C-alpha positions as CSV (number, residue, x, y, z in Angstrom):
1,M,102.3,1.1,-205.9
2,L,100.1,-1.3,-203.2
3,Y,100.8,-5.0,-203.0
4,I,98.6,-7.3,-200.3
5,F,100.3,-10.5,-199.7
6,S,97.9,-13.1,-197.6
7,G,99.0,-17.0,-196.1
8,Q,101.3,-18.9,-193.8
9,D,104.2,-19.8,-195.8
10,D,106.4,-16.4,-194.8
11,Y,109.6,-18.1,-196.5
12,S,107.9,-17.2,-200.0
13,I,106.6,-14.1,-198.9
14,T,109.8,-12.8,-197.5
15,R,111.4,-14.0,-200.5
16,S,108.8,-11.8,-202.9
17,L,109.9,-8.9,-200.7
18,D,113.3,-9.4,-201.8
19,E,112.5,-9.7,-205.2
20,I,110.7,-6.6,-204.9
21,R,113.3,-4.6,-203.2
22,R,115.8,-5.7,-205.7
23,N,113.6,-4.3,-208.5
24,I,113.3,-0.7,-207.2
25,S,116.7,-0.5,-206.2
26,N,119.5,1.3,-208.0
27,Q,121.9,-1.5,-207.1
28,A,125.3,0.1,-208.0
29,I,124.7,2.8,-206.1
30,A,122.9,1.4,-202.6
31,P,120.3,-1.0,-202.0
32,A,116.5,0.5,-201.2
33,G,115.7,0.7,-197.6
34,V,112.6,-1.1,-195.9
35,T,110.6,0.3,-193.4
36,R,108.5,-2.5,-191.2
37,L,105.3,-1.4,-189.1
38,D,103.1,-3.3,-187.0
39,G,99.7,-2.6,-188.4
40,H,98.1,-4.1,-185.2
41,Q,99.2,-1.2,-183.4
42,L,100.3,1.3,-186.3
43,T,98.4,4.8,-186.1
44,L,97.7,7.0,-189.7
45,S,100.0,9.2,-189.0
46,Q,102.8,6.9,-188.6
47,L,101.8,5.4,-192.1
48,Q,101.5,8.6,-193.7
49,T,105.2,9.6,-192.4
50,A,106.8,6.1,-193.4
51,C,105.4,6.5,-196.4
52,Q,106.1,9.9,-197.6
53,G,109.7,9.9,-196.5
54,A,111.8,11.0,-199.3
55,P,113.7,8.0,-200.6
56,L,117.6,8.4,-200.4
57,L,118.9,9.2,-203.6
58,G,115.8,9.3,-205.8
59,E,114.9,5.5,-205.1
60,K,111.8,4.2,-204.1
61,Q,111.2,2.8,-200.7
62,L,109.6,0.0,-199.7
63,V,107.1,-0.3,-196.5
64,V,106.0,-3.6,-195.2
65,V,103.0,-3.5,-193.0
66,H,101.8,-6.8,-191.0
67,G,99.0,-7.2,-189.9
68,L,96.6,-3.8,-190.6
69,L,93.8,-5.4,-192.3
70,S,93.3,-8.1,-189.9
71,R,92.4,-4.7,-187.4
72,F,89.1,-4.2,-189.6
73,Q,88.2,-7.9,-190.0
74,G,84.0,-7.8,-189.1
75,Q,83.4,-4.1,-189.3
76,S,81.0,-3.2,-191.8
77,R,81.0,-0.1,-194.0
78,N,77.1,0.7,-193.1
79,R,77.5,-0.5,-189.4
80,R,75.4,1.6,-186.8
81,Q,77.8,2.9,-184.3
82,K,77.8,2.4,-180.7
83,K,78.0,5.1,-178.2
84,N,81.5,4.6,-177.5
85,N,82.4,3.8,-180.6
86,R,85.4,5.4,-182.8
87,S,84.4,8.7,-184.8
88,K,84.7,8.3,-188.7
89,E,87.8,10.8,-188.0
90,S,89.5,8.1,-186.0
91,Q,93.0,7.0,-186.6
92,D,91.9,3.4,-186.5
93,D,88.8,4.1,-188.7
94,Y,89.4,1.6,-191.8
95,K,87.8,4.4,-194.3
96,S,91.1,6.7,-192.6
97,F,93.7,4.1,-193.9
98,T,92.3,3.4,-197.0
99,G,91.9,6.5,-198.0
100,Y,95.3,7.5,-197.6
101,I,96.6,4.2,-198.9
102,N,94.6,4.8,-202.6
103,Q,97.2,8.1,-202.5
104,I,100.4,7.0,-201.6
105,P,103.2,8.9,-203.6
106,D,104.6,6.9,-206.5
107,S,108.1,6.9,-205.0
108,T,106.6,4.5,-202.4
109,V,106.1,0.6,-202.5
110,L,103.5,-0.5,-199.7
111,V,103.0,-4.0,-199.1
112,L,100.3,-5.8,-196.9
113,V,100.9,-9.0,-195.0
114,E,98.3,-10.7,-193.6
115,D,98.1,-14.6,-192.3
116,T,94.8,-14.9,-193.7
117,I,92.1,-12.5,-195.4
118,D,88.4,-12.9,-194.8
119,K,87.3,-11.2,-198.8
120,R,84.4,-9.9,-196.9
121,N,87.0,-7.7,-194.9
122,P,85.5,-4.2,-195.6
123,A,89.0,-3.0,-195.9
124,F,90.5,-5.6,-198.3
125,R,87.4,-4.7,-200.3
126,E,88.1,-0.6,-200.6
127,L,92.0,-2.1,-201.9
128,A,91.5,-5.0,-204.0
129,S,90.9,-3.3,-207.3
130,K,94.5,-1.1,-206.8
131,A,96.4,-4.0,-205.4
132,T,98.7,-6.6,-206.4
133,I,97.0,-9.5,-204.7
134,K,99.2,-12.5,-204.2
135,D,98.6,-15.8,-201.8
136,F,101.1,-17.8,-200.1
137,P,99.6,-20.9,-198.9
138,L,101.6,-23.6,-197.3
139,L,102.8,-26.1,-200.1
140,R,101.6,-29.5,-199.9
141,G,101.9,-33.0,-201.9
142,A,102.9,-32.3,-205.1
143,D,103.4,-28.4,-205.2
144,L,105.7,-28.9,-202.0
145,R,107.6,-31.7,-204.5
146,Q,108.0,-29.5,-207.3
147,W,109.5,-27.1,-205.2
148,V,112.3,-29.1,-203.8
149,Q,113.4,-30.3,-206.8
150,K,113.6,-26.4,-207.9
151,R,115.5,-26.0,-205.2
152,V,118.1,-28.3,-205.3
153,K,118.5,-27.9,-209.3
154,D,118.9,-24.2,-208.8
155,E,121.5,-25.0,-206.6
156,G,123.7,-27.3,-209.0
157,A,122.7,-30.9,-207.1
158,S,120.3,-33.7,-208.1
159,I,117.9,-35.7,-206.0
160,S,116.6,-38.8,-206.8
161,L,112.6,-39.5,-206.4
162,Q,112.6,-41.6,-203.3
163,A,114.6,-39.6,-201.5
164,E,112.8,-36.5,-202.5
165,N,109.4,-38.2,-201.4
166,L,110.8,-39.2,-197.8
167,L,112.1,-35.6,-197.5
168,T,108.5,-34.2,-198.2
169,R,106.8,-36.4,-196.0
170,T,108.9,-36.1,-192.9
171,V,110.2,-32.1,-192.8
172,G,106.8,-30.8,-194.4
173,S,105.8,-27.0,-195.5
174,N,107.9,-25.3,-193.5
175,L,110.3,-24.2,-196.3
176,W,112.7,-22.2,-193.6
177,I,113.7,-26.1,-192.4
178,M,113.2,-27.2,-195.9
179,A,115.9,-25.0,-197.5
180,S,118.2,-25.7,-194.5
181,E,118.2,-29.3,-194.5
182,I,118.6,-29.0,-198.4
183,D,121.6,-27.2,-198.0
184,K,123.0,-29.7,-195.6
185,L,122.0,-32.4,-197.5
186,I,123.8,-31.0,-200.9
187,L,127.2,-30.6,-199.1
188,Y,127.0,-34.0,-197.2
189,A,126.3,-35.9,-201.0
190,S,129.4,-33.9,-202.1
191,G,128.5,-33.6,-206.1
192,R,126.7,-36.8,-206.1
193,R,122.7,-37.4,-206.0
194,I,121.2,-37.3,-202.8
195,E,119.1,-40.7,-202.1
196,E,117.1,-41.7,-199.6
197,D,120.1,-42.7,-197.2
198,D,121.0,-39.3,-197.3
199,I,117.9,-38.4,-195.8
200,K,118.0,-40.7,-193.0
201,A,121.7,-39.5,-191.9
202,V,121.1,-35.9,-192.7
203,V,117.9,-35.1,-191.6
204,G,116.8,-34.0,-188.2
205,Y,112.9,-35.1,-188.8
206,I,114.4,-38.6,-189.7
207,R,114.4,-39.0,-185.6
208,Q,111.0,-37.3,-184.7
209,T,109.9,-39.9,-187.0
210,N,111.8,-43.4,-185.3
211,V,109.9,-41.3,-182.1
212,F,106.4,-42.0,-183.8
213,A,107.6,-45.2,-184.4
214,M,108.7,-46.2,-180.6
215,I,105.5,-44.8,-179.1
216,D,103.5,-47.3,-181.5
217,A,105.9,-50.7,-180.4
218,I,105.5,-49.1,-176.6
219,F,101.4,-49.4,-177.1
220,E,101.4,-52.6,-179.3
221,S,103.6,-54.3,-176.4
222,N,106.0,-54.8,-178.8
223,T,109.3,-54.7,-176.4
224,R,111.8,-56.0,-178.9
225,L,110.8,-53.3,-181.6
226,A,110.6,-50.5,-179.0
227,E,113.7,-51.3,-177.8
228,Q,115.5,-51.7,-181.3
229,I,114.1,-48.2,-182.3
230,L,115.5,-47.2,-178.8
231,V,118.8,-48.6,-179.9
232,E,118.7,-46.9,-183.2
233,L,118.2,-43.1,-181.9
234,V,120.8,-43.6,-179.3
235,K,123.3,-44.8,-181.4
236,A,122.2,-41.7,-183.8
237,G,123.5,-39.3,-181.1
238,A,119.7,-38.6,-179.7
239,T,120.3,-37.9,-176.0
240,S,118.4,-39.2,-172.9
241,S,117.2,-35.2,-172.5
242,Y,115.7,-35.1,-176.1
243,L,114.4,-38.4,-176.1
244,L,112.3,-37.7,-173.0
245,A,111.3,-33.8,-174.2
246,M,110.4,-35.4,-177.7
247,L,107.9,-38.2,-176.1
248,A,106.5,-35.7,-174.0
249,R,105.8,-33.3,-176.7
250,Q,104.5,-35.8,-178.4
251,L,101.9,-36.6,-175.8
252,R,100.6,-33.1,-175.5
253,L,100.0,-33.3,-178.9
254,V,98.0,-36.4,-179.0
255,V,95.9,-35.2,-176.0
256,R,95.2,-31.9,-178.0
257,A,94.3,-34.0,-181.3
258,K,91.9,-36.0,-179.0
259,E,90.1,-32.9,-178.0
260,L,90.0,-31.5,-181.7
261,I,88.7,-34.4,-183.0
262,R,86.2,-34.8,-180.3
263,Q,85.0,-31.4,-181.5
264,K,84.9,-32.4,-184.7
265,R,87.2,-29.9,-186.4
266,P,88.5,-30.3,-189.4
267,R,92.2,-31.4,-190.8
268,N,93.3,-28.5,-191.9
269,E,92.0,-26.7,-188.9
270,I,93.8,-29.6,-186.3
271,M,96.9,-29.4,-188.2
272,S,97.2,-25.4,-187.9
273,R,96.1,-25.5,-184.1
274,L,99.1,-27.7,-183.1
275,G,100.7,-26.1,-185.2
276,I,102.4,-29.5,-187.4
277,T,103.9,-28.5,-190.9
278,S,104.4,-32.4,-192.0
279,E,101.7,-34.0,-193.4
280,F,103.5,-37.4,-192.0
281,A,103.4,-35.9,-188.5
282,L,99.6,-35.0,-188.2
283,G,99.0,-38.4,-189.8
284,K,100.8,-40.2,-187.1
285,T,99.6,-38.0,-184.8
286,L,95.6,-38.6,-185.3
287,E,96.6,-42.0,-185.9
288,Q,97.7,-42.3,-181.8
289,A,95.0,-39.8,-180.9
290,R,92.3,-42.1,-182.4
291,K,94.0,-45.6,-181.1
292,Y,94.9,-44.6,-177.8
293,S,93.2,-43.8,-174.8
294,I,93.4,-41.1,-172.2
295,E,94.0,-43.4,-169.3
296,Q,97.2,-44.7,-171.3
297,L,98.4,-41.2,-172.3
298,R,98.1,-40.3,-168.9
299,E,100.0,-43.4,-167.5
300,L,103.2,-42.9,-170.0
301,Y,103.5,-39.4,-169.3
302,H,103.9,-40.3,-165.4
303,K,106.4,-42.7,-166.4
304,L,108.0,-40.1,-168.3
305,L,108.1,-38.1,-165.4
306,D,109.5,-40.6,-163.2
307,A,112.6,-41.7,-165.6
308,D,113.1,-37.9,-166.0
309,I,113.3,-37.8,-162.2
310,S,115.2,-40.8,-161.8
311,I,118.2,-39.5,-164.3
312,K,118.5,-35.8,-162.9
313,T,118.9,-37.7,-159.3
314,G,121.5,-40.5,-160.2
315,E,119.5,-43.2,-159.6
316,Y,120.3,-45.1,-162.5
317,D,122.4,-43.6,-165.6
318,N,121.0,-42.2,-168.7
319,E,120.9,-45.3,-171.0
320,L,119.7,-47.2,-168.9
321,A,116.8,-45.2,-167.7
322,L,115.3,-45.1,-171.0
323,F,115.4,-49.1,-171.4
324,I,113.5,-49.8,-167.9
325,L,110.8,-46.7,-169.0
326,V,110.5,-48.6,-172.6
327,T,110.1,-51.9,-170.8
328,E,108.0,-50.9,-168.3
329,L,105.8,-49.2,-170.6
330,C,105.5,-52.1,-172.9
331,Q,104.7,-54.6,-170.0
332,R,102.2,-52.5,-168.8
333,G,100.7,-52.0,-172.0
334,K,100.4,-56.1,-172.2
335,T,98.5,-56.3,-168.6
336,T,96.3,-53.4,-170.2
337,V,95.5,-55.7,-172.9
338,V,94.9,-59.0,-171.2
339,S,92.5,-57.2,-168.4
340,A,90.6,-55.8,-171.4
341,K,90.2,-59.1,-172.9
342,S,89.3,-60.8,-169.1
343,S,86.8,-58.1,-169.1
344,F,84.6,-59.5,-172.3
345,D,85.3,-63.5,-171.2
């Protein structure tokens, strides 16, 4: 039996593999074994050895190969072979692999796992008609909210609509993190319905949301709001090293986003290349990238470096260094705005 899985949602892929394993196992005796192979380096003989091995106690065996099809991306069935090109008998030739995969023994369940699949991929085209194909895209919007509802309900708990919306906006599409946060929320709520205040108290991503808000307040020269958010973050247990690291990380993301926007990259590509899974986080990053100049971002980065040095050398204690940093940046922002206005007068 052959499956082809593709997509970025590795949480759901892992759960589907677990389900296949349960279905082919005699749980009363022992769970089915799993062999995992790296398709980027795999040879045909290694695949044959894995698939032809006799499973224990008459069970079926599960063989999972990651990245095999992507090796043959762009190859054509009828392309001319170059002088140094591999021969048809080469272990890396997709025809050799697909020919064998079409004949795997009944005792083996083979799952090919890929991040993405181009439907023009010759190996995929050879195997598609004989495979069960499943796509696992990152969940967003209504699909993500529905997943959260089901996960909470399956755990015997409930969540308000407001809390659900806040949770999906802040955590985003990484279901490993989402599942972990839901587990923590259920324990925290201790039998009652999960509410918005629970999300704010428990979910670590809320701190990142407040870091976004603090950066906005800094660039808007709103000293009072920036300091108020800083106080909230410190009260919530955020350390100076954490806050400096988060600010530096956000600056790097904003700079990279500015370049991708300049290149007119689509939103989904920017999200993927920045490694962001939360729609909220992506939206704030793109907003800041469009709003702030490279000069402003560079100045903020140098100020962060100065604050880090002052803490490590003992010139200021941690909290004082952070408040001085925020105040200086807000005041510098006012000077920048005044200078800009004067130049147009």
